[in-house]
C-alpha positions in Angstrom: 87.2 112.1 78.3 84.6 113.0 81.0 82.0 111.2 83.0 82.4 107.4 83.4 85.4 105.4 82.5 85.6 104.0 79.0 86.8 100.7 80.2 87.3 99.3 83.7 90.6 99.9 85.3 92.2 97.4 87.6 94.4 98.3 90.5 98.0 98.7 89.4 101.3 99.3 91.1 104.7 100.8 90.5 107.9 100.3 92.4 110.8 102.6 91.8 114.2 103.3 93.5 114.2 106.2 95.9 115.9 108.7 93.6 114.6 112.1 92.3 115.2 111.0 88.7 112.2 108.6 89.1 109.7 111.3 90.2 108.7 112.1 86.5 107.9 108.4 86.0 105.7 108.4 89.1 103.9 111.5 87.9 103.3 110.0 84.5 102.0 106.8 86.1 99.3 108.5 88.3 98.5 111.0 85.6 97.8 108.3 83.1 95.4 106.5 85.4 93.6 109.7 86.5 93.1 110.8 82.8 91.8 107.4 81.9 89.3 107.6 84.7 88.0 111.0 83.3 89.5 113.4 85.8 89.6 117.0 84.6 93.0 118.4 83.7 93.1 120.5 86.8 92.4 117.5 89.0 95.0 115.4 87.2 97.6 118.1 87.8 96.6 118.2 91.5 96.9 114.5 91.9 100.2 114.4 90.1 101.6 117.3 92.2 100.5 115.8 95.6 101.9 112.3 94.8 105.1 113.8 93.5 105.4 115.9 96.7 105.0 112.8 98.9 107.6 110.9 96.9 110.1 113.8 97.0 109.6 114.0 100.8 110.3 110.3 101.1 113.5 110.6 99.0 114.7 113.8 100.7 113.6 113.1 104.3 112.5 109.6 104.9 115.5 107.7 103.7 118.0 110.0 105.2 117.7 108.0 108.4 118.0 104.7 106.6 115.6 102.0 105.7 114.4 99.2 108.0 114.9 96.3 105.5 118.0 95.1 103.7 118.9 92.7 100.9 122.4 91.3 101.0 123.4 93.9 103.5 122.1 96.9 101.3 119.2 98.9 102.5 115.9 98.7 100.4 115.1 102.3 99.6 112.2 101.9 97.1 109.0 103.7 96.8 105.9 101.6 96.2 102.7 102.9 94.7 99.4 101.1 94.5 96.8 103.0 92.5 93.2 101.8 92.7 90.5 103.4 90.6 86.9 103.3 91.8 83.8 104.6 90.0 83.8 107.7 92.2 87.4 108.2 93.3 91.1 107.4 92.8 93.0 105.9 95.7 96.8 106.1 95.8 98.7 104.1 98.5 102.3 105.1 98.8 104.7 102.9 100.8 108.2 103.4 101.9 110.6 101.4 104.2 112.0 104.4 106.0 112.7 104.1 109.7 111.5 107.7 110.1 107.8 108.3 111.0 106.7 111.1 108.7 103.1 111.8 109.5 102.1 113.6 106.2 98.4 113.5 107.3 99.1 116.1 110.1 98.2 119.5 108.9 101.2 121.9 109.3 100.9 125.6 110.1 102.7 127.6 107.5 105.3 130.0 108.6 105.5 132.4 105.7 108.8 133.9 106.8 110.4 130.4 106.9 108.9 129.6 103.5 110.3 132.8 101.9 113.7 132.3 103.5 114.2 128.6 102.8 111.9 128.1 99.8 110.5 125.0 101.7 107.6 124.1 103.9 104.7 124.0 101.5 104.7 120.2 100.8 102.2 119.0 103.4 99.8 122.0 102.8 99.8 121.2 99.1 99.0 117.6 99.7 96.1 118.5 101.9 94.9 121.2 99.5 94.9 119.0 96.5 93.6 115.7 97.9 90.3 114.9 99.5 91.7 112.4 102.0 95.2 112.1 103.4 95.7 109.2 105.9 99.1 108.1 107.3 100.2 105.1 109.2 103.6 104.2 110.5 104.4 100.6 111.1 107.5 100.1 113.3 110.1 98.0 111.4 108.2 98.3 108.1 107.9 102.0 107.3 105.3 104.5 106.2 102.0 104.0 104.5 100.2 107.0 103.1 96.7 106.8 101.5 95.6 109.6 99.2 92.1 109.9 97.8 90.7 112.2 95.1 87.0 112.1 94.3 85.9 112.2 90.7 83.6 115.0 89.8 80.4 113.6 88.2 78.4 115.5 85.7 80.4 118.7 86.3 79.6 118.6 90.0 82.5 119.3 92.4 84.0 116.6 94.5 83.6 116.8 98.3 86.1 119.6 98.3 86.6 121.8 95.3 89.5 124.1 95.6 
């Protein structure tokens, strides 16, 4: 499917426990919306990978320091996604309740030696490479909010960034 959406999509959300076993569900969720909007397979894969990378970082790094909210004495460690389709773009808002400020919108200099030695360190560069907009906000006592935007290519024309 290419071009405009076959039927209007409404904003939708997903809330999953902070566990790596839920990352495939997150990937399927954003992929389904992006495909329905008419994104090319390459763009769908990029959206999917960027969102998965963010969620894996939340699970592996954000919740290590504990969450800021509790229910019956147990920490809330969920990941909340809000996906909003627009005629020209897809917006994904990812929320966590981690006490750790993880500014994923800051561009990180890649240390290739470190990447080769640890097999880590490419997450943020991947997010910035695959998404057109990456905006982060940390709210003390509430957690992190990350807004990712991918522009839809219209009539075969590239989005604002075409990598």
